[in-house]
Steps between C-alpha positions, in 0.01 A plus 500: 500500500822620343685795655502829312793500257697824508797493260595849617631352827816401313551849357506717812872478581777550242704211640197275481446601139862406434454162668202398288618651170470236228738648244837657574756682287875516540788624284583135440189478280631756249700504179609844379526572125811691389559675168860490384614710204816544295747778574697625797379697802140480378225557758193606304166547678205324338243777480198270483624289795595739782777360719649276230793562267697353218847425636825425323697200623750713692212647705364161606720436808346782708150393398569138589635594844181695572282210385688259725476737796121493467485121512375457144629160385483526120506723194382440144698669225382680187753642254522798268782429252700753303404342168185316396445280196237275345601195706597672826856370487611693811265278700721196445840668468760399759561872551132603486363751745324235712806277505714793619243583767486143633876489544512844662227410751663169587832677562329725755250256646549130431199409714240727340269298274541627143213415266506595134213579269543278194335682212589722204269802505768722656763384251324498162471808281133414437413460869343156474593197709679299231576460132232634266371362171182526291462133407141494628398809304557739790822616660531289813757340728644181350445260788756227425774733376459699819538186712850457359619846600326469838719197564810704414390780730432267791836326467684832488323615818583174672864522401516857633380379841121545509326311781167464317358581159151636436375468141231759437417488129206255511662303216346154464735228621747741661528315832579165337752663265675687781501203737656286229766758417591561863522129578711425194745774591559400861243729666259236629504682834371829358126556567253654256235745617249508219277792407240227463193724475602836356222720372512758222436776748471878488666506842846456342522856366761645740716188467531561128643843579736349757625218275469697174313202359183630333413315178583711197194363323206279586449356848562183699148360491601196294729366770385655828165401652162667457407671831147358467614138529539301820479136393769565241736601781457160661580329169813713456611429855440126464722488192783675684466261793525202264803655327689538829442849645624527858307817593183629334407864451187703432547844344353757572388445857240748620237455228569125491460400864242245388759341271757490780248316718401256224862420412593445864203268551588307184871466585555533875816292466690777319604844623296777341627848419290800403631810323366826646570686178604853413154642431373369832796669671484829312126549555555486874798735477305751290194497726719536810690790344167677457405436861206280407612185683734387777781339297633278776163359600384446143825339385514262796132416456562413134802284583307325777211429263739343249643272764155424643386394153769230501833648388806376685730752331427857389702678234437864579636849444386575855756256642734758653222726629305205638808357672553834676133530600491146634805566717341803668 
């Protein structure tokens, strides 16, 4: 006869719960997004993302020192340029806003990992992720023409001192094109973190305020993934693996925990990142502001669930708050 099984025995004491906990969080798991804008002495709160701001380059040093003090190892940069045009030329300018930010951060903190978003939605006057044409009968992103300017953007980020690039546009063939360009220009050492499975999600709303990147017409459904599809994510991921991605990413995270798990099971050999996106963050902030939920407990539960699903790395707007909570 088997003894009576009582799982609650391992829950009675807080130290015992700590000992048997299967999933743990630390600040070392986090990447913090930063929004860098043109101008001087700019520190503009993002109304739809409480606690986050658009910062000019001269305001970055204080922010970087705080990030380092919290033990957060990495940031990912998004830029708001002074001028936008049809091809997003500021994105690959030697003096572009992201290039300036990389150099400024490296001057203050050579050891902080600086990752750059490689895309064009923040830099184009139409708000789409590349060059547009209507060759197919609808206005859409020209895939191959966009690959060429993505290569320029990646090289300019590498030359400015980026430690990793993260292409986010879901342009077919982008990993192969970027790997080729980096290798041919002496940046074989630079890793690529691919937005391998990026969904056309309603959870991006606050980000578009923060990055001033809303499409001026149409939407991104022709190049970002349908939220209803799971098998397609595995096909997209497999292509990026074959093309040479060093780190994979699923975006968003919270509504796509099943995709995180499936990608990790399919490719356990590669690190997996998950992007806990702006809408996921702002919903928690709004509910907490109304007294409906305990912000700290809910945020840490969400981050733990993302890691439990299989993510090794979490890009999150909660990074600073979570680092403080975890140190308490």
